[in-house]
C-alpha positions in Angstrom: 19.2 24.2 0.6 21.8 25.6 3.0 21.0 27.2 6.2 19.4 30.6 6.2 20.1 33.3 8.7 17.9 36.4 8.9 16.5 38.9 11.4 13.0 40.2 11.5 11.0 42.5 13.7 8.2 40.4 15.3 4.7 41.9 15.5 2.8 42.6 18.7 1.5 39.0 19.0 4.4 36.8 18.3 6.8 34.2 19.5 9.9 34.9 21.4 12.9 32.7 20.8 14.3 31.0 23.9 17.9 30.4 24.6 17.6 26.7 23.6 15.4 27.5 20.7 12.5 25.5 22.2 9.2 25.4 20.3 6.3 25.9 22.8 3.1 25.9 20.9 0.9 28.8 20.1 0.2 30.1 16.7 1.1 29.6 13.1 0.3 33.2 12.1 2.7 35.9 13.1 3.3 37.9 9.9 4.9 37.0 6.7 8.3 36.6 8.2 7.0 33.9 10.5 5.3 32.0 7.8 8.5 31.9 5.9 10.0 30.6 9.0 8.3 27.3 9.0 11.2 27.2 11.4 13.4 24.6 12.9 13.2 26.1 16.4 11.2 26.2 19.5 9.4 29.4 20.5 7.3 30.6 23.4 4.4 32.7 22.2 3.4 35.9 23.9 3.1 39.6 23.1 6.6 40.9 22.3 8.2 43.4 20.1 11.9 42.7 19.6 14.2 41.5 16.8 13.8 37.8 16.0 16.7 36.0 14.5 15.7 32.9 12.6 17.7 29.9 11.6 16.4 27.3 9.3 17.0 24.8 6.5 14.2 23.5 4.3 10.9 24.3 5.9 9.6 21.5 8.0 5.3 19.1 8.3 2.5 17.8 10.4 3.0 16.3 13.9 1.8 12.8 13.9 -0.1 11.6 10.9 1.7 9.9 7.9 3.2 10.6 4.6 0.6 11.2 1.9 0.6 9.1 -1.3 1.4 10.6 -4.7 -1.9 11.9 -6.2 -3.8 11.6 -2.9 -4.2 15.4 -2.6 -3.9 16.5 -6.3 -5.4 19.9 -5.5 -2.8 20.7 -2.9 -0.7 23.7 -3.6 2.9 24.2 -2.2 3.6 27.9 -1.5 7.2 29.2 -1.2 8.5 32.6 -0.4 11.3 34.0 -2.5 13.0 37.3 -1.9 16.1 37.6 -4.2 17.1 41.0 -2.8 17.3 39.5 0.7 18.8 36.2 -0.6 16.0 34.4 1.2 13.9 31.4 0.0 11.9 29.0 2.1 8.8 26.9 2.1 6.0 29.2 3.3 2.4 27.8 3.4 0.0 25.5 1.8 -3.0 26.2 -0.4 -5.7 24.4 -2.5 -6.8 24.7 -6.1 -10.6 25.6 -5.9 -11.0 26.6 -9.6 -8.9 26.4 -12.7 -7.3 29.8 -12.0 -7.8 30.2 -8.3 -5.9 29.0 -5.2 -7.4 29.2 -1.7 -5.0 29.9 1.3 -4.8 31.8 4.6 -4.8 35.6 4.6 -1.8 35.7 6.9 0.2 33.7 4.3 0.0 36.6 1.8 0.5 39.6 4.0 3.9 41.2 4.3 2.8 43.9 6.7 -0.1 43.5 9.1 -1.4 45.8 11.8 -4.7 47.2 13.0 -4.4 50.1 10.5 -2.5 48.6 7.6 -2.3 45.4 5.6 0.2 45.1 2.8 -0.2 42.2 0.5 3.0 40.6 -0.6 4.2 41.2 -4.1 3.1 38.2 -6.3 6.6 37.9 -7.5 7.8 36.9 -4.0 5.6 33.8 -3.9 6.3 30.6 -5.8 3.5 28.1 -6.3 3.7 24.4 -7.2 1.0 21.9 -7.7 0.8 18.2 -8.5 3.7 17.0 -6.3 4.3 15.9 -2.7 7.9 16.9 -2.3 8.4 19.9 -0.1 10.9 21.3 -2.5 8.2 21.5 -5.2 10.5 19.8 -7.7 8.0 17.1 -8.5 5.2 19.6 -9.2 4.2 22.1 -11.8 5.1 25.7 -11.3 2.3 28.2 -11.2 2.5 32.0 -11.9 0.4 34.5 -9.9 -1.7 37.2 -11.5 -3.2 38.8 -8.3 -3.9 38.2 -4.6 -7.0 39.1 -2.7 -7.6 39.0 1.1 -11.0 38.5 2.7 -12.4 42.0 3.5 -13.3 40.9 7.1 -9.9 39.5 7.9 -8.7 40.6 11.3 -6.6 37.8 12.6 -7.7 35.2 13.7 -11.1 35.9 12.1 -11.8 35.3 8.4 -8.2 34.1 7.7 -8.9 33.6 4.0 -7.2 34.7 0.8 -7.4 34.0 -2.9 -4.6 33.8 -5.3 -5.4 34.3 -9.0 -3.3 32.3 -11.4 -2.0 33.7 -14.7 -2.8 30.5 -16.5 -5.6 27.9 -15.9 -4.7 24.5 -14.5 -6.6 22.1 -16.8 -5.2 18.7 -15.8 -6.1 18.8 -12.1 -9.7 18.8 -10.7 -10.2 21.6 -8.2 -11.5 20.6 -4.8 -15.2 21.2 -4.0 -16.0 23.7 -1.3 -18.3 23.2 1.7 -21.4 25.3 2.1 -22.8 24.1 5.4 -21.8 25.3 8.9 -20.0 22.5 10.8 -19.8 24.3 14.1 -21.4 21.4 16.0 -19.9 18.6 14.0 -17.6 15.9 15.2 -17.0 14.4 11.8 -13.5 13.2 11.0 -11.4 15.3 8.6 -8.1 15.2 6.9 -5.4 17.9 7.1 -2.4 18.0 4.7 0.7 20.1 4.9 4.5 20.6 5.0 4.9 22.2 8.4 6.8 21.1 11.6 6.9 17.4 12.2 7.6 17.2 15.9 6.9 19.0 19.2 10.5 19.9 19.6 10.5 21.8 16.3 13.6 19.9 15.1 12.3 17.3 12.6 11.1 17.9 9.1 9.6 15.9 6.4 10.6 16.2 2.7 7.2 15.0 1.6 3.6 16.0 2.2 2.1 14.7 5.4 -1.5 14.2 6.4 -3.4 13.5 9.6 -7.0 12.5 10.4 -8.9 13.9 13.4 -12.4 14.8 14.4 -13.8 18.3 14.4 -14.4 19.8 17.8 -17.7 21.5 18.4 -17.3 25.3 18.5 -18.8 25.5 22.0 -16.1 23.3 23.4 -13.4 25.0 21.4 -14.4 28.3 23.0 -13.4 27.0 26.4 -9.7 26.6 25.3 -7.2 29.0 26.7 -6.1 30.2 23.3 -9.4 32.0 22.4 -10.2 32.9 26.0 -6.9 34.7 26.7 -7.3 36.7 23.5 -11.0 37.6 24.1 -11.7 35.8 20.8 -15.3 35.0 20.5 -15.6 32.0 18.2 -18.1 32.5 15.4 -19.2 30.7 12.2 -15.9 31.8 10.6 -13.9 29.3 12.7 -13.7 25.5 12.9 -11.6 23.6 15.5 -9.9 20.3 16.0 -8.9 18.8 19.4 -5.2 18.3 19.2 -4.7 17.3 22.8 -6.9 14.1 22.7 -5.3 12.9 19.5 -1.7 14.0 20.2 -1.3 15.3 16.6 -1.7 18.7 15.0 -1.1 20.9 12.1 1.9 23.3 12.7 3.9 26.2 11.4 4.3 25.7 7.6 0.9 24.0 7.3 -0.9 27.3 7.3 -3.2 27.9 4.4 -3.6 24.2 3.6 -6.9 22.5 3.3 -9.1 20.7 5.9 -10.8 18.0 3.9 -14.0 16.0 4.5 -14.5 12.9 2.5 -18.1 12.2 1.5 -19.1 9.4 -0.8 -15.7 9.4 -2.4 -15.6 13.1 -2.9 -13.1 15.5 -1.3 -14.8 18.6 0.1 -12.8 21.4 1.7 -14.3 22.6 4.9 -11.5 24.7 6.3 -8.2 26.4 5.9 -5.3 25.9 8.4 -5.1 29.2 10.4 -3.9 29.0 14.0 -3.0 26.5 16.6 -2.6 26.7 20.4 -0.4 23.6 20.4 1.7 21.9 17.8 2.0 19.1 20.3 -1.3 18.3 21.9 0.2 16.0 24.6 2.5 18.9 25.8 -0.2 21.6 25.7 -0.6 23.7 28.8 -4.1 24.9 29.0 -4.4 25.1 25.2 -5.1 22.1 23.0 -7.0 23.1 19.9 -6.2 24.0 16.4 -8.2 26.7 14.6 -9.2 26.7 11.0 -11.0 29.3 8.8 -14.4 27.9 7.9 -14.9 27.7 4.2 -18.7 27.9 4.5 -18.6 31.3 6.1 -16.3 32.7 3.4 -18.1 31.0 0.5 -20.3 34.0 -0.6 -17.1 36.2 -0.9 -15.2 33.4 -2.7 -18.0 32.9 -5.2 -18.3 36.7 -5.8 -14.6 36.9 -6.5 -14.6 33.9 -8.8 -17.7 35.0 -10.7 -16.3 38.5 -11.2 -13.2 37.2 -12.8 -15.0 35.5 -15.6 
């Protein structure tokens, strides 16, 4: 794909592009334009409201970690944004198949307009979904058509950053991932994260294939001490899981949003979280912030089950 040039108005909490396009660390969620910008640039995150010009090629993946094997994450869904009217197409987010007709992702991945008073879900036709492959391009996977999109009713970023995408046709040849029902807010168990986001702390490298990393969960009480939630008066509750990106010098990053956080138990993959926000895409360069935040599946499970049962 050739380079893409496009301008967007950045929301109240966003990332301001620096002269050298240096990527500083803060969050994955900005609004739809940011997601589409799994960008090849460095940004300094702070409250701003001004035009943001983005430059990118194929959307970039995880810092640290390693390339995933074919079939290792069969439930992984590759989400692209496509706006023919604007001549714009780019890798956007990740997701996971949780039922034959349902994909779980982050709420901020499916919102085109988000404010305190309004949330506009992106038109299904602007999203392209692929499953069964590890190429960022989606060319080695199966294309999925979208029937509808639903956002968690309690979503107010960064809380309850969960959304469901209903598919037009059932996926019958891939087993959906199981969902966790237990709060892991005090756990330090090791989990896997997979995605196609930024690959380095300079925001300049990209991986054409799915990457994964392994790291332990960070107890919620410790995560609450990080600058990211403290400066935003964000009281961490059961809707959030954390991973310490500083200690392990690796992290999920822009473009990884919506992807699964997976716990392996007795040979079974169980999804415990959804990639949501990060205070540092490079833990070893973090300045006061060194955690990654993930929407807890256990907290959203009653809503997920209600939606899925109502669709039958």
